[in-house]
Structures are given as C-alpha cells and as structure tokens.
C-alpha positions as CSV (number, residue, x, y, z in Angstrom):
1,M,-23.0,-8.2,-66.1
2,K,-22.9,-5.6,-67.7
3,A,-26.8,-5.7,-67.7
4,L,-26.7,-6.8,-64.0
5,I,-25.2,-2.6,-63.8
6,N,-27.6,-1.3,-65.7
7,T,-29.8,-3.0,-63.5
8,L,-28.7,-1.7,-60.3
9,I,-28.0,1.8,-62.0
10,A,-31.3,1.8,-62.7
11,S,-33.3,0.6,-59.9
12,I,-31.3,3.4,-57.5
13,V,-31.8,5.8,-59.2
14,T,-35.6,5.3,-59.2
15,A,-35.4,5.5,-55.3
16,S,-33.6,8.5,-54.1
17,S,-36.6,9.8,-53.9
18,A,-37.1,7.3,-51.1
19,F,-33.6,8.4,-50.2
20,A,-34.3,11.8,-50.1
21,A,-36.9,11.9,-47.4
22,S,-36.2,12.7,-44.0
23,G,-39.0,10.9,-42.4
24,A,-38.1,12.7,-39.3
25,L,-40.8,13.2,-37.1
26,E,-42.4,16.7,-35.2
27,D,-41.1,16.8,-31.7
28,N,-43.3,18.1,-29.8
29,S,-42.2,17.7,-26.1
30,G,-42.1,20.6,-23.9
31,I,-39.6,21.4,-21.3
32,F,-41.5,19.3,-18.9
33,V,-41.2,16.5,-20.9
34,W,-37.8,16.7,-20.9
35,A,-37.6,17.7,-17.6
36,F,-39.2,14.6,-16.9
37,L,-36.6,12.3,-18.6
38,G,-33.2,13.6,-17.2
39,M,-35.6,12.9,-13.3
40,C,-36.3,9.4,-14.4
41,A,-32.3,8.9,-16.8
42,L,-30.8,10.1,-13.4
43,I,-32.7,8.0,-11.4
44,V,-31.4,4.9,-13.0
45,I,-27.6,6.7,-13.0
46,G,-27.8,7.2,-9.1
47,Q,-29.4,3.0,-9.2
48,L,-26.0,2.1,-11.5
49,L,-23.2,3.8,-9.1
50,P,-23.5,1.8,-6.4
51,T,-23.8,-1.4,-8.5
52,V,-21.2,-1.0,-10.4
53,L,-19.3,0.2,-7.4
54,L,-20.3,-2.5,-5.5
55,M,-18.9,-5.6,-8.5
56,L,-15.3,-3.4,-8.8
57,G,-15.4,-3.7,-4.4
58,F,-16.0,-8.2,-5.5
59,A,-13.0,-7.6,-8.9
60,K,-10.4,-7.1,-6.2
61,G,-11.5,-9.2,-3.7
62,V,-11.1,-12.5,-6.7
63,A,-7.8,-10.8,-6.9
64,K,-6.7,-10.5,-3.9
65,E,-7.6,-13.7,-2.4
66,K,-6.0,-15.5,-6.1
67,K,-3.1,-13.3,-5.7
68,A,-3.3,-14.4,-1.8
69,E,-3.8,-18.5,-3.3
70,A,-0.2,-18.1,-5.4
71,A,1.9,-16.1,-2.5
C-alpha cells in the first residue's frame, strides 16, 4: 500500500508541469466577428421564443382538457 501511495505521489509530482500549462490560444477576433456572433445569437433567440410560447400554450391546453374531463 505504501509503495502504491509513493508511486502515485511520484507520478503527480512529475506531471505538475503538464498541469501548469494553460494551453490557452490567443483570440485575435475583432469587433466584427463578435458583432456577427451576437447577431447570430439574436436570430437563434428570436426563433426559440415563439417555439417556447407555443409549447407553453399546448401544455396549458392539455392541462385544461384534463381538468375538464375530471370535473
């Protein structure tokens, strides 16, 4: 058991430089790229909003029908 713990500690210590590396890439996107992505996000939100409202309407209709049947 002690040998296993020592082996784990040794492998963690030797891998510390790999954990320290950030690996982050530079982002050279300009304002136009971010504006384009923002417009794409607005289009997606604009398409999802009516869908969500429609699904809520369906759920209310189904709940109302079940309530009417129970009464």
